[in-house]
N, C-alpha and C positions, 0 to 999 in steps of 0.2 A: 643440283648441280655436279655435273661429272666428277669421274674418279683422275689423278692425273697423268698416271701412271697411265689407262684406260685413252685417253686421248691424246697424248704422247703413242701412243701404239698407233690409235687409229691416222696420225699427220705420218705419221712410218707411210702404213698403210699406201695411203694416198700416192705423196712424195718422198717412196723409198730411197732414188738417190741428193738425198740431204743431209744421209749418214741416220747413228743409231743413236735412238732414246738413252738419255743419258752420260753420252757421249759430246754429238756434233746439237744436241738437241734437248732443250729441258722447258720444263713447262712445269709452274706451278702456280700458285691462284693470287695475285695481286691482294690486300684487300685496302686497301690505297683506293685502288682505282673498282675497284669491283668486279676489278676483268681476268682473262689469263694470258701470263707474260712468260710472251716463246720467243725462249733465247736460242739462236742458234750462230753457229763457226763454222767456219768454212775459212783454214789459212787461218791468214792476218784476220781477215775479215767476221766482225761478228754483229747482229744485229737484235734489238730485242722488240717483237707484234703482241703489244693488247691484243688479246680475244675475249669480245664479248660473250657473253654461257650463251646469250643469242644465237652469238655465228659457230661457237665449241659444240652448238647444239648442227646447225647445218653438214660439219664438219662428221659427228659423231653418224648423224641417222643418212643424211644423202650422200657422203661422202664429197663432199663438197666446198675446199674450206681455198674460197676463191681469194679473198687478197693474203692471206701466211703466200698464195701464190703469184702473187702478186711479189709481191717481197721477198718471196724463193727468185722465183723471173734473174735477180739481177744481178745474181753469185752463181747460174750454174750454167 
């Protein structure tokens, strides 16, 4: 499992236009879903995306967060 601060930093590196960690972008482990909850805020719009640990590994190790990119793309 990854550290939430490191995962947030990596997501921000890949998608710098989405805002800053702990301001517009928040990452937390969701025990109930056994996945990372990625909360994103742009103006009045908010989304929560669940990122499986396997997908978080793709973000961390390969700089590919495809499912997040699709979600973020709706707001950018």
